[in-house]
C-alpha positions in Angstrom: 90.5 115.9 65.7 87.8 114.5 68.1 87.4 116.1 71.5 88.3 113.1 73.7 87.0 114.8 76.8 83.4 115.0 75.4 81.3 112.1 76.7 79.2 112.1 73.5 82.4 111.7 71.5 83.6 108.9 73.8 80.3 107.1 73.5 80.3 107.4 69.7 83.9 106.0 69.5 83.0 103.1 71.7 79.9 102.3 69.7 81.7 102.5 66.3 84.5 100.2 67.5 82.3 97.9 69.5 84.1 98.9 72.7 82.6 98.7 76.2 84.4 99.9 79.3 86.0 97.1 81.3 85.8 97.1 85.1 88.4 94.3 85.0 90.9 96.7 83.4 89.9 99.6 85.7 88.9 101.8 82.8 87.8 105.4 83.7 88.5 108.0 81.0 89.4 111.6 81.9 86.7 114.0 80.7 87.8 117.1 82.6 89.7 119.1 79.9 91.9 120.8 82.4 93.4 117.7 84.0 95.7 116.2 81.3 97.5 119.5 80.5 97.9 120.0 84.3 99.5 116.5 84.6 101.9 117.0 81.7 102.9 120.5 83.0 103.6 119.0 86.5 105.7 116.3 84.8 107.8 119.0 83.1 107.6 117.2 79.8 109.3 118.8 76.8 111.1 117.7 73.6 114.1 116.4 75.6 111.8 113.6 76.9 110.7 110.2 75.7 107.6 109.3 77.7 106.4 105.8 78.7 102.7 105.7 79.3 100.8 102.8 80.9 97.2 102.3 79.8 96.5 105.0 77.2 92.7 104.3 77.2 91.3 106.3 74.3 94.3 108.6 74.2 93.3 111.7 76.0 96.5 112.0 78.1 98.5 110.5 75.3 97.5 113.5 73.0 98.8 116.0 75.6 102.1 114.0 76.0 102.6 113.7 72.3 102.2 117.5 71.9 105.0 118.2 74.3 107.4 115.1 74.2 109.7 114.0 71.5 108.3 110.5 71.6 105.5 108.6 73.5 105.3 104.8 73.9 102.1 103.6 75.4 101.7 100.1 76.7 98.1 98.8 76.5 96.9 95.5 77.7 93.3 95.7 76.2 93.5 94.2 72.7 90.3 96.1 71.7 91.9 99.5 71.9 94.8 99.8 69.4 92.5 100.1 66.4 90.5 102.9 68.2 93.7 104.6 69.1 94.8 104.7 65.5 91.9 107.1 64.9 92.2 109.2 68.0 96.0 109.7 67.7 96.3 109.7 63.9 97.7 113.3 63.8 100.6 112.3 66.0 103.5 110.5 64.3 105.6 110.4 67.5 103.3 107.9 69.3 103.7 104.2 69.4 101.2 101.8 70.9 102.7 98.6 72.3 100.2 95.8 72.9 100.9 93.9 76.1 100.9 93.6 79.8 103.3 96.2 81.3 104.0 93.8 84.2 105.3 91.2 81.7 107.1 93.7 79.4 110.9 94.0 79.3 111.0 97.7 80.0 114.8 97.9 79.9 114.7 96.7 76.4 111.8 98.9 75.4 113.5 102.0 76.8 116.8 101.2 75.2 115.2 100.6 71.8 112.7 103.5 71.7 114.2 106.3 73.7 117.9 106.5 72.7 119.4 109.9 73.5 116.3 111.1 75.4 115.6 111.7 79.1 112.8 109.2 80.0 109.8 109.8 82.2 106.7 107.7 83.0 103.3 109.5 82.9 100.0 107.7 83.2 96.5 107.4 84.6 97.1 104.1 86.3 94.4 101.4 86.7 93.7 101.5 90.4 93.6 97.7 90.9 97.3 97.2 90.0 98.8 100.6 91.0 101.3 99.1 93.5 102.6 96.2 91.3 103.2 98.7 88.4 105.0 101.2 90.6 107.1 98.6 92.3 108.1 97.1 88.9 109.1 100.6 87.7 111.2 101.2 90.8 112.7 97.8 91.6 114.0 97.3 88.0 116.0 100.5 88.4 115.0 101.6 84.9 116.8 104.7 83.4 113.9 107.0 84.1 114.0 110.4 85.8 110.5 110.6 87.3 107.1 109.0 87.5 104.0 111.2 87.4 100.8 109.1 87.7 97.2 109.4 88.7 96.0 106.9 91.3 93.3 106.5 93.9 93.7 109.3 96.5 93.9 106.9 99.4 96.7 105.0 97.7 98.4 108.3 96.9 98.4 109.3 100.5 99.9 106.0 101.5 102.5 105.9 98.7 103.7 109.4 99.5 103.6 109.1 103.3 106.9 109.7 105.1 108.3 106.6 106.8 108.0 106.8 110.5 104.6 108.6 110.4 101.1 107.2 111.1 100.0 107.3 107.5 103.0 105.2 106.3 102.6 101.6 105.2 105.0 99.0 103.7 104.7 100.6 100.3 105.7 104.0 101.7 109.0 102.6 102.8 109.7 100.9 99.5 108.8 104.0 97.5 110.9 106.3 99.8 113.9 103.9 99.4 113.9 104.3 95.6 112.4 107.8 95.1 111.4 111.1 96.5 107.6 111.1 96.4 105.2 114.0 96.4 101.4 114.3 96.2 100.6 117.0 93.7 96.9 117.5 93.5 93.5 115.7 93.9 91.1 114.9 91.1 87.4 114.6 91.8 85.2 111.7 90.5 83.3 113.9 88.2 86.5 114.4 86.1 86.1 110.8 84.7 83.7 108.8 82.6 82.3 106.8 84.1 82.9 108.6 87.5 84.6 106.3 90.0 83.3 106.0 93.5 86.6 107.4 94.9 88.6 110.6 94.6 91.9 110.4 92.7 95.2 112.2 93.1 98.3 112.8 91.0 101.6 111.9 92.5 105.2 112.3 91.4 108.2 110.1 92.3 111.6 111.5 91.4 114.0 108.6 91.3 117.0 108.7 93.6 120.5 108.2 92.4 121.3 106.4 95.6 119.0 105.0 98.4 118.9 107.0 101.6 120.1 104.0 103.6 122.6 101.3 102.8 121.4 97.7 103.2 123.4 94.5 102.3 120.4 92.5 101.1 117.4 94.5 99.7 115.2 91.4 99.3 115.6 90.6 103.0 115.2 94.3 104.0 111.8 94.6 102.2 110.8 91.2 103.5 111.4 92.5 107.1 109.3 95.6 106.4 106.4 93.6 104.8 106.4 91.3 107.9 106.3 94.3 110.2 103.2 95.7 108.5 101.5 92.4 108.0 99.7 92.8 111.3 99.5 96.6 111.5 97.6 96.8 114.8 100.3 94.7 116.6 103.7 95.8 117.8 106.6 95.5 115.3 108.1 92.7 117.5 104.9 90.6 117.3 104.4 91.2 113.5 108.0 90.5 112.6 108.1 87.4 114.7 104.9 86.0 113.1 105.7 87.2 109.6 109.2 85.9 109.5 108.7 82.8 111.7 111.4 83.7 114.3 111.1 83.8 118.1 109.7 87.1 119.5 112.5 87.2 122.0 115.1 87.3 119.2 113.2 90.3 117.6 113.0 92.1 120.9 116.7 91.6 121.5 117.5 93.0 118.0 115.1 96.0 118.6 116.9 96.7 121.9 120.4 96.5 120.3 119.2 98.9 117.6 118.1 101.4 120.3 114.4 100.9 119.6 111.5 100.2 121.9 110.2 96.6 122.1 106.7 98.1 122.1 107.2 100.2 118.9 104.6 100.1 116.2 105.9 99.4 112.7 104.8 102.9 111.4 106.9 104.5 114.2 110.1 103.1 112.7 112.1 105.0 110.1 113.8 103.5 107.1 117.1 103.8 109.0 115.6 102.0 112.0 114.6 99.0 109.7 118.1 99.0 108.2 119.6 98.8 111.7 117.1 96.2 112.8 117.9 94.0 109.8 121.6 94.2 110.7 121.0 93.1 114.3 118.6 90.4 113.3 121.2 89.0 110.9 123.7 88.9 113.7 
């Protein structure tokens, strides 16, 4: 079995299969041998789990998942990789590679067909350029998964796991917190990858909630309000919401006052509950 964290092995595989790393797909392969076991351990993967992986690359994380999980299904968009993966994962009969774009894949159907009788987790080294769309698809579709453990850019990790109502929070912090309990687990330095990215990475975990922490009547309108609030981050929430939603500022200020909030509040000063209350008063 080839050592997939050895750069010379990676280069040999790429040469034999005519594969070159794609910046467009955000391909940086893990070469630090301690990282993948640490990710899988943090995810708590065992034989009771079926694991959905996004972007297996050459299979370095996939191998570790396959050694612990009952089954692994990896969705790979790059049409050049399945043949290479047949070689690197040949000793694991519990791995299936699904060719396709995870953003266009029916994940409900995939999980129902492949993971019957198993607890389901997502574990992946996500391409940085589409981290947010992938995470939001996994959360918004309310898939029957227990938790998501992924490696992302550290800056994104800090924003994703920030507590709503704190300075570090952004629109995605509120969306993630609505669906899950997020936690930043550990940082990963650029030298742990081939080729090394220009930024530090971090592993985060999102444990999906059974119920959201606040009740809202219209989720689509709720998140539209939050996105509008953060669309002009340097401005007050009143200014950003008025501009982003195309409603008079006076109406927004009145709703803020009725919700017991300052008309000068910045969006990151508002909690998830504050936005839920604000939405109710704006609706009135």
